[in-house]
C-alpha positions in Angstrom: 4.5 -36.1 17.7 3.3 -33.9 20.5 6.2 -31.5 19.9 5.0 -31.0 16.3 1.4 -30.4 17.4 2.6 -27.8 20.0 4.8 -26.0 17.4 1.9 -26.0 15.0 -0.4 -24.4 17.6 2.2 -21.8 18.5 2.7 -20.9 14.8 -1.1 -20.9 14.2 -1.6 -18.7 17.2 1.1 -16.2 16.2 -0.4 -15.9 12.7 -3.9 -15.2 14.2 -2.5 -12.5 16.5 -0.5 -11.0 13.6 -3.7 -11.0 11.4 -5.8 -9.3 14.1 -3.2 -6.6 14.8 -2.6 -5.9 11.1 -6.4 -5.6 10.6 -6.8 -3.2 13.6 -3.9 -1.0 12.4 -5.2 -1.0 8.8 -8.8 0.1 9.9 -7.4 2.7 12.2 -5.2 4.1 9.5 -8.0 4.3 7.0 -10.3 6.1 9.4 -7.9 9.0 9.7 -8.5 12.1 7.7 -6.4 12.4 4.6 -3.2 14.5 5.0 -2.4 17.2 2.5 1.2 18.2 1.6 3.0 19.9 -1.3 4.8 17.3 -3.3 6.7 16.5 -6.5 6.5 13.2 -8.4 10.0 11.6 -8.3 9.3 8.2 -9.9 6.7 5.6 -10.7 6.9 1.8 -10.7 4.6 -1.1 -11.2 5.4 -4.0 -8.8 4.1 -7.3 -10.1 3.7 -10.4 -8.0 1.9 -13.8 -8.0 -1.1 -14.1 -5.6 -3.5 -16.9 -5.0 -7.1 -16.1 -5.9 -9.6 -17.5 -3.4 -12.5 -17.0 -5.8 -10.8 -18.6 -8.8 -8.6 -21.1 -6.9 -5.6 -20.2 -9.1 -2.5 -18.2 -9.0 -2.7 -14.9 -10.8 -0.4 -11.9 -11.4 -1.3 -8.8 -9.6 0.2 -5.3 -9.5 0.9 -2.6 -7.0 1.2 0.9 -8.6 3.8 2.7 -6.6 4.5 6.4 -6.8 7.4 8.1 -5.0 6.9 11.7 -4.1 9.3 14.3 -2.6 7.6 15.7 0.4 9.4 18.2 2.6 12.7 17.1 1.0 12.1 13.4 1.8 11.1 10.6 -0.6 7.9 8.8 0.3 6.3 6.0 -1.6 2.6 5.5 -1.9 0.2 3.1 -3.6 -2.2 4.4 -6.2 -4.8 2.9 -8.6 -3.9 2.1 -12.2 -5.8 5.1 -13.6 -4.2 7.5 -11.2 -0.8 6.0 -11.8 -0.9 6.4 -15.6 -2.1 10.1 -15.3 1.1 11.2 -13.5 4.4 12.2 -15.0 7.8 12.4 -13.3 8.6 16.0 -12.2 4.9 17.1 -11.8 4.2 19.2 -8.8 1.1 19.8 -6.8 -0.9 19.1 -3.6 -0.8 15.5 -2.5 -3.7 14.1 -0.4 -2.9 10.8 1.2 -4.0 8.4 3.9 -1.4 6.1 5.4 0.4 4.6 2.4 -2.3 5.3 -0.1 -2.8 8.3 -2.4 -6.3 9.8 -2.2 -5.7 12.6 -4.8 -3.0 14.7 -6.4 -4.0 18.1 -7.7 -1.4 19.2 -10.2 -0.2 22.8 -10.4 -1.5 24.7 -13.4 
């Protein structure tokens, strides 16, 4: 029985350390200035998943709106909001402003 308690404490401690480190890295990433690069929209995809809602105490379907851009010849995928996602078309070119893995803005060429 003591072995199970020790294993539980180790797993709980590891999850706390992971959560703290993840939080620190996320805050640090969002404090950075947005980067700006010339980019082309390669593809868009909506990734759906089930998540537990703490406020409603139920499972609900959520979505990540993923946009892959070609930047300096390399494909990079970023998350964007639903409104931003629907306004983009594959092949569009412009200036991409991003912070970490999130799109801040995309100014299309005219």
